Residue, then its C-alpha position, 0 to 999 in steps of 0.5 A: m221914106p226915112r225921116y231925119e231930125y237935125s240938131k246942134w251937136d252939144g258934145s255929149q253924143e258919142f262920135t265914132p270915126q270910120s274904121a280903117d277897114k271902112v275907109f280902105e273899102q271905099i278907096s279900093e272901090y274907087m281904085l277898081q275904076y280909076g286905078d292908082e290915081v286914087l292913091d295919088s290923091l291921098k297926098e292931099w289928105e296928109e294935112e287935112h286927115p293925117d289920122v286917117l292915113d296913120m290908121l290905114i298904115k298901122q293896119g298894114l293896108i297901105e304904105r309909102d314906097g321909097e319915093g314917098r308915094y302911097r301904095v297898097t300893101p300885099k295885105g291890102i291887095r289880098r283884102v281887095e281880092h277876097k272882097a271881090l270874090d265874096e261879092l261876085f260869088d256868094i260865099r255860102n255857095r262857094d263849094t258849088f264851083g267844085r275843085h275841077d274833079t274828073d272821072f279819072k281815078g288816081m293820085g289826088q284828092v281823097l274820097h272818103d265815101e268810096s274804097k277799093p282793094y289794095e293793089y301793088g303800088d298803091p299808096i298806104t297813106n290812103l288806108n281805110m283802117h275801118e274796112t281793113m280791120r273788118n276784113a281781117i276780123a272776118r277772115q280770122r273769125g274774130e279769133p285773137p290776135i288779129r293779124i292784117s295781111e295784104d288781102d285785107l287792105v282797103l284804100y280810099e279811092t282817090e280822084y285825079q285833079t287836073t291843073c290848068a294854066t290860064v291867061i286872062l286878057l283884060d281890055m284896057s282900051g279907052s271905051m272900057s271906062r264907060f258904064g263901069k265896064f272896066a271896074a266889073a272886068k277888073k273885079v272878076a280878074l281879082a276874084l279869080q286870083a283869090m279863087v285860084r290861090g285858095k281852091y286851085p293852088g296848083d294852077f297858073l294864072q296870069i292877067a294881061g292888059f291889052y290896049s294899043y300894046t299889051s303887057p302882063l300885070s302883077e297883082r299890084e299893077l292890076l289893082a292900080s290899072a285903069p283904061k287908057p284915056v282917048s288921046i286922038f279924036d279923028p273919025r278915021v285913023r291909019l297909023r303905022v308905028n315902028l316898034d323898034q323906033p317908036p315916036r314919042f307919042v303913040p295913042q294908047h287907047f286902041t284895042n289890040i286883041h292880036a298882041g294880047l293873044q300873041l303874049a298869052r300864047r308865049i306865056l302858055r308855051r312855058h307851061s306843061a299843064k295839060n289844060r291851057q286856056i285864054i279868057v278874053i274880056t273886051d267891049g270892042e272889035p280889034t282896032a290894032h294889030v302887029e305886022g312884023r315889027d310894025l304896030l298898025l292902029i286902024y279906026p274904024p275897025c277893018e277886016q285886015t285887023a280882024r283877019a290878023t287877030l283870027s289867024e293868031a286865035q287859030q294858032c293858039a287853038k292849034e297849040g291846044i289852047h282853049i279860048s273863051s271870049f266875052a263881049l261887054v255890050e252895055d250901052y247898045f247891042y253892038l252887032e259887029l262886036v258880037n259877030f267878031v267874038q262869034r267868028m273867033a269861037e268858030v275858028t278856034g272851037g272855043v266859047a263866045a258870050y256877050g252880056n253886061a257888066e253885071d253878068l260878067g262874073n258868073l259867065v267868066v267863072e263858069s268858063f274858067v271851070k269848064g275850060r279845065k278839060r277832063r283828063r281821060a283814063v288810059 
């Protein structure tokens, strides 16, 4: 156990304040769990720690909007995303995730260890000059001048790489605030955004949050997001809300996987990628669904909501969308939740898994990569 000795500071010791990077790292850690409430608290620092805020602003990590509120800059958002990626997936082993390669040969990534004879229509940009010259020299028996003919041409093999459109549905219901579940799920989403931008720039990725309603989240909104606080505590809830004329108060903390799947399906319809997938991260059974223009909030969970959610999942599968569901079971083995994600996998032919927040990163990334199905040669 380390021992510490304390003495009065006499002014001779060198004092080194925290760097902007270190302060921002601490702020971003709190934002993973609590969202933009952390930024609101920065206003309290204006008088007590103005030098800290100036330091963050000069580094381009935070800024003030038109209303004087603090927010994270695009540079700061990228910093958080890359840190999340580095923490979840060891940077030294990042190449093990590959680049979604397939067995289909065609236009795509150049493979420098395989070559093929030239065929009419092949791009000359992939010319293997060394092998081409060797063929020409052998054909002319080394007699100068060496002239290259079409029969001498050798090209590097290329490998077809698929593109993928993905929607990640992130549970923002009230129970996600417990045991660090939401922070872990948000970190995975941030890391995937960094990974797609860096390794799969041709892919489409959209994050959406579901609670009583559902909504797409921009990168800034994702970082600022937090679970919806529980606002009613009745042991039984049966509410029907007209979406065209909603009351002033609607509880936000329910789990509407049904609406999340509907939104994801609408988003993916707009993309022509051969591979489309939905990744659902949740910690509870669905307790809300939509019927026509009505929102139904029902607790405890009921079969009516489950059927509506499973029906929407089936519709996604019919449209060729692959679904992977991940159930976070932190505090107890929630058998009914496990049963529900397994039912969803059965009706869609998708993937179901459950585990704790620490396991989530590897599970989701593996599913993300495998969900990009291989395109077969024709």
